[in-house]
N, C-alpha and C positions, 0 to 999 in steps of 0.2 A: 504493500500500500504506500509506503514511504517513497519507493522508487517511482511509482505511478504519479504521486503528487509532485515529486521533483521534476519529472519530465513535463508535466502539465505546466508547472511554474516556468520552466525553461522555455517552453513553446510560447507562453504568454509574453515573457520578456522579449523573446526574439521578434514576435509579431509587433510589439510596441516599438522596438528599436527600428524595425523596417518602416513602420508608419512615420516615426519621427524623422528618419532619414529622407523619406519621400517628401514630407512637408518642408524640411530644411532645403532640400534640393530645389523644390518648386519656388521657395522664397528667394533663394540665391539667383535663380533664373529671372524672376520678376524684377530683382534689383539690377541685374547685369544688363538687361535690355535697355532700359532708359539711361543707364550709366554709359553704355556704348554710344548712344545718341548724343549725350552731353559732350563726350570726348570728341566725337566727330565734328560737332559744331564749334568746339573750342579750337580744333585744328584749323577750321575755316576762318575763324575769327582772328587767330594768330597770323594767318596769311594776309588778311585785310589790314591788320595793324602794321605789318611790315611795310606796306605800301604807303602808309601815311607820311606826310611831310610835316611833322608836328614835334615840338620840343618834348612833349609828354610821351612820345612814342616808345622810348626805351623803358620808362616806368610801367606803362601799360603792358608792354610785351613781357616784362619780368613777372608781373602779377599773373598774367595769363599762363605763363610757363609753370608757375608754382601750382596753379589750379589744375593744369593738365597733368603735372607730376602726381598730384594727389589722386586724380582719377585713375591713372595707371596703377598706383599702389592699391587702390580699392579693387580694381579688376584682378590684380594678382591675389589679393586676399580671398576674393570670391572664388577664383579658380582653385585655390588651395582648399577652401571650405567645401566645394563640390567634390573634390577628391576625397576629403575626409568623410563626407556624408555617404559616399558610394563605396567606401572601403570594405564594407562587409558583404557587398553584392558579388559573390564569387561565381565564376564559370570554370570550375576546376576540371583538370584532366590528369590522367596518369602521365607523369613527365619526369625528366632527369634534371634535378636541381643543378648538377655539375655543368651540364650543357648550357642552361640558362645563365649561370654565373660567368662561364667562359665567354659566351657571346656578348654579355654586357661589358666585360672587361675590355674586349677588343673595340667595342663601340665607344667606351668612355676614355680609353687610354690617350687619344689625342688631346682631349680637354685637360686631362690630368697633367700631361707633359707641358702644355701651354702655361700651367700654373706652377711648374717646377716640382711636380709630384710624381714619384715613382710608384708603380703598382707592382707588388710582389705576390703572385698567386701560388698557393699550395693546395691544389685541388685533388681530392681523392679520385682515382680512376674506377672505383668500384662501389659507387653509392647505390643503395637501393632506391627504387623509384618512390615518388611522393605524389599525392593528389594536390595539384597546385594550379592556380590561375596565373598563367605565364605573364600576362600584361600587368597584373597587380604586383607580381614579384619583381618585375623590372622597375616598377615605381618604387618599391621598397629599396632596391639596390641604388637607384638614382638618388633618393632622399638621403640614404646613409653615406653615399659617396660625396654628395654635395656638402653634407654636414661635416665630413672629415676635411674636405677641401677648404671650407670656410674657417675651420679651426687651424689651418696651416697656411696663412697668407704668404709666408716666405718660402713655401715649399716643404716637402717632407716625404714620408713614406706611408703608403696604405698597404697593409698585408690582408690578403683574402684567403681564408682557409675553409675547406669543407672536410667533414669526416662523419663517421657513424659511431654511435655509442648507445648502448641500452635500448635498442629498437627505435632510435630516433636519428634523424639526419640533421647535422649541425652546420651552420654557416657562421664564421666569425669575420668581422671587419675591424681591423686594428689600425689606428693612426698614431703618428708621433707628435701630435699637437700638444698644447699646454695642459690638457686634462681638465677635470672639473672637481670642485669640492663637493662635499656631501649634500649641502643645501641645494646646489644646482642639480645634482643627480636626482634628488627627491622630487623635483618639479618638472623634469625634462619631458615627461610624457603627459603633462597637463595641457589641455587645449588652450591656445592663445598665449602660452608662456614662451617668451623668446628672449635670449640674451643678445641677439643680433639686431642692430639698427635696421628697421624696415622689415624685419622678419615677420611672417604670418603667425608663427607659433603653432603651426599645424603639421609640420613635416614629421616629427617624431611621433606625435599622437596618431597620425595616419598610418605610420609604419606599424605601430603596436596593434592598431585595430585590424589591419590586414593580416598580420601574423596570427593573432588570436582567432580571427575568423577561419583560419586554416587549421585550427586546433593546436597551434604551436605556442611557443613562449619566446619572449625577448628579454634579455638581461643586459645590464651595462656595468662594466668595471672601469673605474677611472679615479685617478688621484692627480692633484696638482703636480705638474712637472713630469708625469709618467704616461702621458697619452691616454687614449680611450679605446676600450674594446667592447664592441657589441656582439652578443652571443645569441643567435637565433636557433631555435630547435623546432623541427617539424616532424610529425608522426610519419612513419613509413606507411606507404599505401598498402591496403589489404589487397592481396592478389585474389582473382576469381578462383573459386574452388574448381579443382580438376574433376571432370565427370568420372563416375566409377567405371573402371575398366579401361580408361584411356591409357595409352602407352603399353597395353598388354595384348594388342591384336595379334592373332596367330598363335597365342600360347595354348 
């Protein structure tokens, strides 16, 4: 009876979460559409002001540029919020996490090199498969890579490791940045909490939401002056049962 009640409560909470995500996504869309119109008209207004032959032209243009910059920032926040709202909407398939990570590293390496960052992969060649949404997992990797990149403005090293332990597949992303104190670590997964100027504060909460929607966990180890290590664990995919008698033909 207790298990039945637990499952009913879990289903109720999942349904409520889905409803809230749908409402949040709809609200974000309703805000983004007029915001895009405002920014488009600001662009046109900036062009008109540039053509003026008026001593006040520079001051007007500066004010318009500030407004346009704030509109762009709001659009970035809305985009991040939509990603957060949809993070639990999975379309999982049986896949190889190692291949997803290797493909992402090759995609991201040019940007890392542009910022003086070396990527050092240590990927297991024999990972069991997982049930995973490839698109959302790439979003996780991008958020964590960008997080590490922003922590190392003067360059550094990102290590990426995959391995298996106790029936779970692990992914670790380690950077050589300045690290975080206990207070920062305790708030890092809180929505809208950011230590970066202009940050949305939704990158890491989105990562956690995606990983937990896959039935996984995410942990962080970090200390000031010792870099940061994110540890992600995903359950191994259940393999379909082999029909009785398969593999014994002709016996």
